[in-house]
N, C-alpha and C positions, 0 to 999 in steps of 0.2 A: 578768875574764879570759876565762871561758868564753863570756860574751856577745859579746866581741870575736871569738873564734874562730868562734862560730856565725854572726856577721855575715860574716866572711871566707868561710866555707863557702857561705853563701847567695849571695854575690857570684860565687863560682866556678861555682855551678850556673846562675846567671842570665847569665853571660858569653856562652855560645854564642848564647843568644836575643838578647841585646843586639847582638852582633856581626852576627848574621843580619839584624836590623832595620836596622842601620846600612848594611849592604851593599845591602839592598833599597832603602833611601832614596837612596843614591848612584846606583844603577843607574836608578831611576825619574827622578831629576833629569837624568841624562845622556840618557835617552830623550826626556824632555820638551824639553830644550835642542836636541837633534838634530831633533826634529819641528818645533820652532819655526824653526830655521835653514832646514830644507828647505822649510817652508811659505812662507817669505818670500823665497825665491830668485826671481830674475827668471823670471817665467812670463807668457806671453801668454794672457790670458783675454779673449775677445771679449764685450763687454757686448751685451746685446740692443739692437737699434736703438731700441726704445722707452725703455729705461733711459737710454741715452746722450743721445738727443734730449730726453728729459724733464729730465735734469740740466741740459743746455744751455739749455732753454727755461723752466726753473722761475723763479718770481718771487723773485729774490734782492734783498735790500736791504743797503745799507751800514749801519754803526752809527748813522748819523744818520737812518736811515729812508728814504733816497733809493733809488729803484730802480737796479739795476745792469744795464747793457746786456750781458747774458751772451752775446749773439750774437757778441760780439768773441772769445769763447772758441773758436769753431768753427775748425777747420783748424789748431789749435795743440796742442802738448803741454800738458797740464794737470797741474801738481803740486798736488794737492788735499790739504790738511791739516786734519783735524778736531781741534779743540782747545777748551779752556775756560780762563778766567782762574784758576780755582781748582785747576787741574791742574798740579802742579810739573813733571812731565816735559814737558808741553806748553810751558810757559814756558821751560824750559831749552833746548828745541830751536829756539825762534824765531830766535835770532841766526843759526843755521845756515841756516834758510829765508830770512832776510833777505839773507844773503850770496849764497845761490843765486839769489835774484831779481835781484841786481845783476850776477851773472856770466853770465846767459843773455840771449839775444837776445829782447827783448819781442815781436818780430814772430813769433817761433817758439814761445815758451814763456810761459805765464802761471802764476804761483804764486798760489794762492788759499787763504786761511785761513778755514775755516768755523767760526765760533764757536758752540759748543753751550752757550749762556749767554744771559742776558737782554741786550737792547740796552744798558741802562744799565750793566751790569757790563762789557760789552765797551768802551763809550765811556770809562768810568773807567779801565780798564786801558790803553787806547791813549793817553790823555792823559799817562800816566806812562811808557809804553813804546811809542812810535810804531813802526809797521812800514812798510817801503817796498813791501810787496806788498799785493795786494787782500785786504781783510778783509770778509767778509760775515756777516750774522747768520743763523745756521741754526736755533737753537732746537730744539724737538722735531722739526720737519720735517727739520732738518739731520741729526739722529741717524738718522732713517729713510733719508736718502740715504746715510749711512755704511754702513748695512746693505746697501742695494742695490748698493753698490760693493765689498762683500766683507767688511765688518766685522760678522760674525755675532754677535760678543760684545758689541758696542756700547761697548767700552772706549775710552779716550783715552790718548794721542794715536793717531791713525790717519792714515797718509799713503798716497796712491795716485797713481801716475803713469799717465795715460791718454794714448795717442798720438792723433794727428789722425784716425785711422780708428775710434777707439772701443775699442781694445784696452787692457786693463790690463797694462802691462809691468812694473810693480813695485808692491808693496803691503807695508806693514809696520804691524803693531799694536805700539805702543810707540815710544819716543823714537828718532828717526832719528840715525844716527851720521855721522861724516865719511866712513867707508867706504860707507855707504848712498848718500850724495850723490855721491861720486866714482865708485864702481864700478857702481852701479845706475842712478841717475837721470841723471847727466851722460853716462855711456857710452851710455845708451839714446837720449838726445836727439841725440847727434852723428851 
């Protein structure tokens, strides 16, 4: 009986500390979510000419190893999505990107999926889940391009919208949502 009373007294003494830690945790979570929200709002960031031209002129290959004519990307909006077959959020957002690629004018917009994976894993994935938009093999170099385009953390998925002048008008680290597509990507393209 006294042991139970001692335990209750100890809990009463620890309660203010536990409450304070819980409040700090909730406030920290809210600050982090707000920072993430504002960080991924539509912001125009001009890429240096060297970065933009380097991205357009890089030697990109499709999953079969064939070179891609990336000069066709010039003067278009580019929705560039960095993904991997082993990344569940990447795979979950692919139908949204597939629909986006069907909804936009291909003369004005190109959707590009840069696979940060081995060519064989990308090929195997695409045989089971074909995509209607352009998939390129990025590998380690693709990760570096992600960093150059604003993904300082190197995490996946990462999506960036680049306008024809080389401005980043939208970027998001994490799975894109329907709101991201409608309010940020499609509204910027129109």
